[in-house]
VOLOPA-999201 format. One record per atom (N, C-alpha, C): residue in one letter; x, y, z. Coordinates in steps of 0.05 Angstrom, whole numbers, plus 5000, padded with zeros to 4 digits. Atoms other than C-alpha are relative to their C-alpha. Layout:
<atoms>
AXYZ/...
</atoms>
This chain:
<atoms>
M501749765000/M500050005000/M501850255000/L498549755002/L502550704982/L498550215015/Q501249794984/Q501251275030/Q501650264999/L498849744998/L502752015027/L498850145025/E500949884975/E502352365095/E501150295001/G499349724998/G502453125092/G502550084984/V497649955016/V507653145036/V500050284989/G499649735010/G510253845020/G502850034989/K497449955011/K516054114980/K500450304996/T499249725005/T519454794984/T502949994990/Y497350015012/Y525554894939/Y501850215013/P498149814988/P531855274960/P499650294992/N500749725008/N529455884920/N497450105012/N502449944985/N523455894967/N497449974984/V502550075014/V518455654914/V498749775015/H501650204985/H513055284952/H498449844980/A501150155022/A511354744902/A497749825008/L501950204991/L507254264943/L499350045029/E500849954972/E503254315007/E498149795010/A501750184984/A500453785054/A498349814984/V501550195017/V498553255003/V499949735015/S500450254986/S495652635036/S497949834985/F501950195011/F492452025005/F501249725002/T499250284999/T492751265004/T499149874974/V500750155024/V492950824942/V500349705006/S500050294994/S491150084948/S501649854978/P498550175019/P495249534914/P498249954975/G501450055024/G493149464841/G498250224990/E501849785007/E489350124839/E501550184979/I498949815019/I490350624782/I498950275007/V500849724993/V490251364801/V501250194980/A499149795018/A490851954754/A500150265015/I499749734988/I493352644775/I499850204978/V500349795020/V490953244735/V500050275014/G500049744988/G491553984746/G501450204982/G498749795016/G493954644718/G503050015003/S497149984999/S501154824705/S500850125027/G499049904975/G505154934768/G498649905025/C501450104977/C500754514813/C501549785014/G498450184986/G506354054833/G499749714993/K500450295007/K504353414796/K502649854998/S497550145004/S511353234774/S501750005026/T498649994974/T514253464841/T499149775018/M501150214983/M509652984877/M500949724990/L499150255010/L511552414830/L502949945007/R497250034993/R518952534843/R500349935029/A499950074971/A517652514918/A499249715005/I500950284997/I513951854911/I502249814991/S497950185012/S519551554868/S502549995017/G497549984985/G524951764918/G502250154985/L498149845015/L528452174864/L500450285013/D499949744986/D527052794906/D499049965029/T500750034972/T526152884981/T497950215008/A502149814991/A519853195010/A501150185023/S499249824979/S520953805054/S498449965025/Q501850064977/Q515053615098/Q498649744994/G501550245002/G511352975111/G501749774990/R498650245009/R513152285085/R498449834981/V501150205018/V511851765032/V500649735011/L499750274989/L510751055056/L499149794980/L500750235016/L510750405017/L500049765018/D500350224981/D508149825058/D501050075027/G499349914973/G509350235120/G502850095004/V497249934999/V516650385104/V500450264985/A499649745013/A518851105088/A501749974975/V498449995025/V521351225017/V501750255000/T498249774999/T527451675019/T502050004978/A498150025022/A531351454958/A498649824979/P501150185020/P529951084892/P499749715011/H500850244987/H526550434910/H499649784979/E500250225019/E526949744876/E497149924994/K502950075005/K519349664883/K498550224986/I501349775013/I517850334849/I501350054973/G499049945027/G518650414774/G498950274990/I500949745011/I517851054733/I500450014970/V499949955029/V516351224660/V499750304995/F500149715005/F517851924635/F498750054973/Q501149925025/Q515152314576/Q501749904977/E498150105021/E521352124535/E500749715007/P499550284995/P522751384527/P502749945015/R497450034987/R530051454550/R501249724998/L498850275005/L532250794518/L503050034998/L497150015002/L539550594519/L500749944971/P499750045028/P541750684447/P501949784992/W498150215007/W547350164450/W498949725005/L501250264995/L542549604470/L497649964980/S502350075017/S537449244426/S497450055016/V502649974987/V530049304441/V499749795022/A500350214979/A530048634478/A501850055024/D498149954978/D536148814518/D499250255017/N501149784985/N533049484537/N497849915019/I502250094983/I526849134564/I501149835022/G498950184979/G531048624602/G502150135017/F497849874987/F535849144629/F499849975031/G500350024971/G532949114700/G499849725011/L500350284992/L532948354702/L502649855002/A497450134999/A540348214709/A500249795022/H499950194978/H539047844774/H498349764996/V501950225005/V533947384743/V501349794982/P498950205018/P535946714712/P499350054971/K500249925028/K536946774637/K497449894987/A502450115012/A531246304618/A497550165008/E502349854991/E526246684661/E500150294988/R499749735011/R529047354637/R499150014970/D500850015028/D528247154564/D497049964997/A502950055002/A521146904576/A498550265007/R501449754992/R519147554611/R500250214977/V499649805021/V522147984556/V498349934975/A501650085023/A518847574501/A497150045004/G502849964994/G512147604536/G499350304998/A500549715001/A512748364544/A499950104971/L500049925028/L514548454471/L497549924985/Q502550105012/Q508548034451/Q497750185008/R502149834989/R504048454496/R499850274986/V500049735012/V506149114465/V500249994970/G500150025029/G505948854394/G502750044986/L497349955011/L513548884382/L501749754999/A498550265000/A515448144379/A502049994977/D498350005024/D518548274310/D502350215002/K498149784997/K522848854337/K502249935022/A498350074978/A526848474390/A502950074995/T497249975006/T533548534355/T500750274988/V499449745013/V532949244326/V501050195021/W499049804983/W536149864355/W497950215006/P502049804993/P532150414390/P499750214978/R500249795021/R533750904333/R498349924977/E501650105022/E529850464286/E497050005006/L502850004991/L523350544325/L498750274996/S501549754999/S517851054318/S499750095029/G500449894973/G516151494378/G498149825016/G501850174985/G510251054397/G501149735007/Q498750264994/Q514250414391/Q502050035022/A498049964979/A519850704434/A498750025027/Q501449974974/Q514850894488/Q498849735009/R500950274993/R511950184486/R502349845013/V497650134989/V518949924499/V500650105028/A499549884974/A519850414557/A498049895021/I502150104981/I513250184589/I500649705007/A499450294995/A515049444580/A502449985018/R497650014983/R521949574610/R499450065029/A500749934973/A518849894671/A498349795014/L501850194988/L513849334682/L501149725002/V499050284998/V517948694670/V501349945026/P498950074973/P521548754737/P497849965021/R502350044983/R514548724767/R500150185025/P500049814977/P514749354810/P497449995015/E502549994984/E509649434865/E498550264992/V501249755008/V508450154842/V501450104974/L498949895024/L509350454773/L498950294997/L500749725003/L509451214764/L500450074970/L499949925028/L507951514695/L499750304999/D500149715001/D509652244683/D499550094971/E500949925027/E505652454621/E501349834978/P498450175019/P508351854582/P499150014971/F501050005027/F503951954521/F499550284988/S500849725008/S503552714515/S501450084974/A498649915024/A508552764457/A499049844975/L501050185022/L504552264414/L497450104989/D502549925012/D498852364366/D497749845013/A502350104986/A491752194389/A499649704995/F500450295006/F491351514353/F502149835015/T497950154987/T498051274379/T499650005031/R500549984971/R496351524449/R497949815009/A502250184992/A489851134451/A501049714998/D498950275003/D493550514426/D501849925023/L498250054978/L498850574480/L498549975027/Q501650034976/Q493550654534/Q499149725003/E500950285000/E490849974515/E502349815006/H497650174995/H497849664514/H500850025030/L499449974972/L499149954583/L498249835018/L501950164984/L492849634611/L500449704996/D499450285004/D494648974579/D502449915017/L497750074984/L501448974613/L499450025030/W500849974972/W498449224679/W498449755009/A501850224992/A493448644679/A501649755008/D498450244994/D499148134684/D500549975030/V499350014971/V501248304756/V498650225016/R501649794987/R496848914772/R501550165021/P498749814982/P501749394803/P498350245005/T501349744996/T499350054832/T501150184978/L499249815020/L499550574776/L499250285009/I500749724995/I499951324788/I500950154975/L499649885026/L499251724724/L499650305002/V500349715003/V500552474715/V499450054971/T500849945028/T496952734653/T498650274999/H501649775006/H494053354622/H497549934984/D502150105018/D489152934581/D497749895017/V502250094983/V482452874616/V498949734991/E501050255010/E480052314571/E501849775008/E498050204992/E486451924585/E499649935030/A500450054971/A485252004660/A497649825005/V502550154996/V478151734654/V500349724988/V499650265013/V480251164607/V501549815019/L498250184985/L485550904655/L499449985030/A499849984970/A484151114727/A497449905014/D502250064982/D479750844783/D499250255015/R500549744987/R480451524817/R501750214986/V498549775012/V482452204789/V500250215022/F499449794981/F485752704836/F500450264985/V499649735012/V484953434814/V501550175020/M498249844983/M490353894841/M499650304994/Q500249715001/Q490254644854/Q502750125003/P497349905000/P496355064840/P500650225021/R498849774985/R500755554879/R499050035029/P498450255003/P502255174923/P498349774991/G501450235009/G500354504894/G498849855023/R501450154979/R495154144936/R497649864988/L502350145010/L489453654927/L497550175003/F502549845000/F482953994908/F497549825001/E502350175001/E478153434892/E500749724991/E499650285008/E477852674885/E497549904986/I502350105015/I473352364833/I500349704995/V500050295005/V471751624831/V498649954973/T501150035026/T470551424759/T497749794999/G502150204998/G466450794775/G499349864974/L500550125027/L467250504705/L501449734999/A498850265004/A468449774689/A501950014976/R498250035023/R474049564642/R499249764984/P499049775016/P474549564583/P497950224999/R501749764999/R471650264579/R499150094973/D501149905025/D467050514525/D500150305000/R499649715001/R469351214507/R497650154990/Q502349875011/Q462751354473/Q497549995019/S502350044982/S458251174532/S499350255015/T500949774985/T454151674571/T501550025027/R498650004974/R457551464637/R502850104997/F497349905005/F464351584607/F500050304996/E500249715005/E462352274582/E499450155026/N500649874974/N459452434651/N502450025018/A497550004984/A465952244685/A501950214990/K498349795011/K469752694638/K499050285008/K501249744992/K464953274653/K500650065029/Q499449964971/Q466053164728/Q502850105004/V497249924997/V473553224720/V500450284989/L499749735012/L473153834674/L498850215019/A501249804982/A468454184723/A501850045024/A498249974977/A473154044781/A502550164992/L497749845009/L479054314740/L499350304998/D500849725001/D475154954727/D499750125027/R500349894973/R473455034800/R502750035013/S497349984987/S480754904820/S501450264992/L498849745010/L482555534779/L498050235002/A502149794997/A476255924798/A498950094974/R501249945025/R473755884727/R497049955001/P502950065001/P466255914711/P499549724990/I500750285007/I463055224704/I498650014973/R501450035025/R460955014634/R497149935004/E502850094999/E453554954622/E499849714992/A500250295005/A451354234622/A499349934972/E500850065027/E448254284553/E502050084979/D498049925020/D454454574521/D501349754988/K498750225013/K457554114470/K503050064999/A497149965001/A465054014477/A500949994971/P498950005027/P468754194413/P501849764996/E498250225006/E472753664377/E502850055012/G497449964987/G479253544414/G499950095029/A500349904973/A476453744481/A501049805021/A498850194981/A479553124513/A502450135013/L497849864988/L485553564523/L498950255014/W501249784985/W484154074577/W501050274989/W499049765013/W488654594544/W502249934980/
</atoms>
């Protein structure tokens, strides 16, 4: 179980980035974090990962404080960050050096199959498209079977079709061992597609503003009324978090409104 207890962050230049963030995420749960620029989403993710230290409060994994990068916590960034001197298969298996070769090969082959890249095992990262490279990055993060996987806007640089495709690949990989997923995103539709709960944050300093339970079964129908209602809930909370006027319920969202801005 992952717990944040009053987590805050003030940088040496006195920027108060995060204030008193507290929540608990159950094993296997998927949580999305959305909010305006400067609301501390990435700062919070770095604190959870152990890449950065909270100024106040603490992060606990199974009751133990996280104060440094942790073997049970994986992270995927916006850029794939693949190792260019390793093949696709070797990139995916990079974190499995301690695993017997037969098991390592089986895990890598299974992950490649899951993300639709079984025919790319021996190619170099430079030969992949952006979407393929990000699939490799996600597979690499999940094959060590972390207890928690953090995703910092992993699909934001991709086109809408590729992004939707990768969301499904992510859920396929997640279904194997069901780690806890915490996703930072600017895409409201992505948050509702993936998450069990959506946390809306308020900026300056970053803090939790509202929690929305999506209540949708998987696989999710993006065209359903319940899906649209969940999106409207998140959009309304985002508007309130910035003191914006609430959209009228009968307003039709223009094409592309899945992106908040």
